[in-house]
C-alpha positions, 0 to 999 in steps of 0.5 A, a space after each residue: 725857024 728850025 725844028 731841030 731843037 724840037 726834034 732832039 727834045 721829043 716834044 711836040 710843037 706848041 699847038 699840036 698833039 703828041 702822037 698816040 701811042 699804039 694800043 698795047 704798046 708800053 707806054 700806052 696806059 689803060 685807067 684800069 691798069 694804074 702805074 705802080 699798082 699790082 692787083 691781087 686776083 681772087 680765089 679760084 675757089 669762086 669759080 667752082 661756086 659760080 659754075 655749080 650755082 649755074 649748074 644747078 639753075 640751068 637743070 631745070 630749064 634744060 630737062 624742061 625744054 628737053 621734056 618739051 622736045 620728047 613730047 611735041 617733037 619737030 621745031 620744039 627742039 630748038 628750045 633745048 638747043 638754045 638753052 644748052 648753048 646759052 649754058 655752054 656760053 656761060 660755063 666759057 664765060 665765068 672762069 674769065 669773069 672771075 679771073 679778071 677780078 682783083 683787088 690792090 691796097 694803095 697808100 690811101 685807097 683801095 682799088 677793086 678791078 672787074 669786068 672783061 668787056 665792060 671793065 671797072 675801077 672802083 677806088 675807095 678812100 680809106 678815110 670814107 669807109 664806115 664799116 667792113 663786112 665779111 660774108 660767107 654763104 654755105 656754098 661759099 664756106 664749102 668752097 673755101 671763099 668769102 666776100 668782103 663788103 665795104 660800106 661808105 656813107 654813099 650807097 653808090 660807093 660801096 664796094 665787094 671784093 668776092 671769092 677771098 679765101 677766109 683767112 685773107 678776108 679776115 685779114 683784109 677786114 682788119 687792115 681795112 678797119 685799121 686804115 680807115 680808123 687811122 684816116 678818120 682820126 686825121 680828120 
């Protein structure tokens, strides 16, 4: 039996697995990058808001450990070095985390992608949405961002899109509400 027809057609012989594509090759598909879906990134204002919160929350530990180092000296200076190292790592990490957040409106679902190392893709069917909230605290308003929260019947499937410009958050809220009502009307 000749294997020429199989080689020409590109099909793998029955009972064998097709060769795996190299990672990063155009034919390799990631479950976090669905075909034909373009994700919209969130606002860069979210980076600034999160960095402000980080710096304010680290002010007391940095000052406290430096004061302890001045008072006691010696090995106690390890504490402020560790705190500043953690702060530096978070200052590097937060912008990357925010740039990894995106959302996409598909025909039947809303897709929300987050994470760098631990990636997540949440798919919320429009017909499962019960209501949509838009929230913005004082710091969020200062940096021009808002958060859209989707509520479904199951609490585990609630989803949040942080860092949207307020006009986009309002547009998305109205659009998701309309799509959700249209899907529920079809039931």
